[in-house]
N, C-alpha and C positions, 0 to 999 in steps of 0.2 A: 503494500500500499505506499504511495507518495505520500510523504509530511509536506504541507506546505511551509514556506519560512514564515517565520513568526510575524515578520512586516506586511506579509498580503494574507493570512488567515483571517477569517472572520469567525466570529463565535457563533454556533449553530444554537438556535432556540433549544431547549430542554425538550418542549414535545415533540419538536422534530426528530431529536435525538431519539427518542423513545420510539417513535415509527420506525427508524431506521436499524434499530437493531431488532424491532420485534418480527420485522418482515422476513429476513433471512431464517430465523427459526422456524416460523410457520411454514416458510415453503420447503423446507426441509422435511419437517413432518408431512406437508401433503405427498411428497414425492415418497417417503417411507411407504405411506397408507395406500400408495397407486400400487407400488411393487406387491406389498402383501396381499391386496387384493387380486393380482394375477397369479398368485403361487397356488398351483392344487395340490392340496395335502397328499391324495390319493397316489398310491405308487404305481398302480396298473388299473388296466380297466377290462371290466367282462364283455367277452365278445357274442352276441347274438347268434353267431353262426355255429361255434362250437362249444359256448358255455365256458371257455378258458380265459384267463385273464391274459391282455395283451397290452403291451407297453405304449403309454402315453406320450405321443409325440411333443416335444417342448422345444426342437430346433428345427431349422429347416424347411419352416413354412411357407406355403403356397397359398396367397391370400386370392379370394374370389370377392372380398368384402370392400365395396366403396366406401370411404371414408364416411359420406353422408349417410351411410345406411346403419352406423353403429347407434344403437337406441339409447334415449336418454332414460336413465333409470331413477325413480323417486325414492326417497327413503324407505328402508323396508318396513317402516312401522307405518307408513301414508297410507297405504291401501290394503288392510289385511282382513280376511273373510274368516268366518265361524269354520272350525274343523267340523267336517261333517260325520256321521257316524260311519266308522269303520270298523267290521267284523275281523277280529285279532286271528292270526293264523292257527293258532291252538285250536280254533272252532271248527277248522276243517282238515287238518293235519292227521294223518293216521295213526294211532298209539303206536309208539317203538319206533318212529322214523327215526334215523340217524341225525345228529345234529350237523347242520352246515358248517362250513369253514367260518371263520369269521368274517363279518361284514366290511366290505369295503365303503369308503365315504367320500363323498365329494365336498368342496366347499359349502356350495349351496344347489338348490333345484332351481334351474332356469328354464327349462323348456318341461311339457308333458307331452309324450308322444302317446297317441293313439292306436290301438291293434284291436283286431278281432280275434278270436281263437280258432275260426276255420271248422266249429263244431255246430252240432245239431241246434236250430233255433228251438226246436219244441220240446221243451223240457219244464218240468215244475220248479219253481225257483227253491223249493225246499230239497230239491235235489242239487242245485248249485255246490254244496260242499263236496260232494261226491266227485262232480263234474273237475274241480279244481284239483282235487287229490288224484283222478285220472292224468290232468295236464302236469303234476308234478312229478308222477311217477313217468312220463313220456321224456321230459324234459331232464331230471336228475337223475331218472333209473337208466332208461333206454340209451338215452344220449349222453350219459356221463357228466351232465353237467353240474357244478357243485349246489344248484339249488333251482327252483322256478323261477323263471327270466324277469316275469313281471313284477315290478313293485305292487301293484294293485289288480283286481279284479273287478267287473260288475256283472252281475245277472240282469236279466231282462225287468225284474221288479224294481230296480234301482239300489240293491244293496251292493254296496261297496265291501271289498275283501281285501285284507292285508295279504300280498304274496310272499315276496321275497322278504327272507328273516334281515333284521338289523334295527327296526323301529320304523313304524309308519311315519312318524313326525321328523324324522332325522333324512339326511340327502343321501341315502343308498346306493350306492352304483350297481345297477341292474344288470340284465343280459337282454335287453328286448329291441335294440335298435343297432345294428353293426356298425361302429365307428363314432356313435353320439350315446354310448352310455352313461359318459362322465357328464356331471351335472346336470342330469335330466332325469325324467320319473316316466317309467311305462304303465299304462294302464289298458287292461284287455277288456273288451265287451265280449262277453260269452255269447257265441254265435256266430253265424256267417251272414256278411251285410254286404252282398254282392247288388248290384243295380236293382232296383225294382224292389228291394227286401225292405219292409217297415222297420224303422229302428224305433224300439217303444221309447214313449215320452219320459217315462221314469228313469231309463238306464242315461239318456241324453243329459236329463237336468243331474244325474249322479256325477256325470263326467265332469260338467260345468261346475258344480259345487267342488269337487277334488281339484280343478284346475285354479279355482279362485282360491283357495285355501292354500295349496304346496307353492303356488308362484307370488302369492301375497306375503309369504313369509321373506322373500328377496326384492319385494317390492316390483315385481315383473307384470306388465300389462298384458292379461291374455290375448289382447287383438295385436299386438305388437309383434316384432321379431326380436330376436336374440343372436349373438354370434356364438357359435360353438366351432370347435377344432375338431375336424375328423382324425379318428385314430386308426382308421382301417383302410386300404384301398380298394376293398370291396363294397364300400357305401358309395353312395351317390359323388362323393368327392374324394380325390385321393388323400392318403393318409398328411397329415399336417397343414391341409388347407384350411383357412380359417372361413366358414360358410355362415351365412346370415339365413336362419330358419324360422318358421312361424314360432311362436311362443308355446302355442297347443296346435301340433303338428300331427300329421298323419304318418303312420311307419314309413309309406312312402316317400315321403318328403326327404327322409335321410338314407334310404336303402331302397335300391329298386325292387319293389315286390307289388301284389294289388292290395296287401292289407294297409287299411283295415276296410276294403271294400268299398266298391262307387256309392254304396247308399251313406254309409257312417260319414264317407268321404264329404260327401254334400252336406252332411249336417254341421261340419266343424266352424262355418264362419257363424251360426246360431248359436252353437256352444260357446265360442270364442265371446260375442255378445253377451251373452248369460252370464257367463263368468265374470265378466268385467263388473256388470250390475252388482252382482253379489260382493265385489270388493269395493261398491261405492263411487266406480267411476261413472 
């Protein structure tokens, strides 16, 4: 720092000195917080293709995200929605089922991917726990995944179920959307919702309530878009790509698939709007 000679130095008013001293410290704190917000505490990401962990890419990123597309986030407490009723996994899990490995966690949930289970639509809602057990057996048993891939499931009567272990309220890394499991949650609508198939109102309302609650914890507008980093070349974006996806997205938005079916995909705009209303937007 250059020191002015005594003959030419001017006395700086006290109030100005206080501001000048305060600014650098505040700027440094802001940079520190900005860096911390970009750190992903999870060391790995579950893959929807095989149920195993794949490394999260942190370097060599290729971006498809224009600067203007980066969404502005509100404070996490600005738009909170009530937690909907969620049936715990213990209610459907078969007795004696082995404990899954310890759950992996992201920093927070910034997107909700909507799926369908591609199973029959004509079922009694009282039979939903058995259906979920069957899905769990297929994924954690036959496919050798570490657990059921979906964080949540919903039946045609609008009942929400906790799927993957780790805590419904926590940002559990699932195995539902290959390339984008980190920082997202997956909800599976029990049934098959191809074009022309009616989507039950109670089911759509339950998905909206879940989206409002989970995304509200991070201050995310369900009608907006969020930046996510692809971790897998088999997704719609090469590994390391910064992609902008809907905050409430269909499985097909992140991975080349017909899931969640044309009928449920067509309902997503209304689900986003309903979720935003529940957040008070």
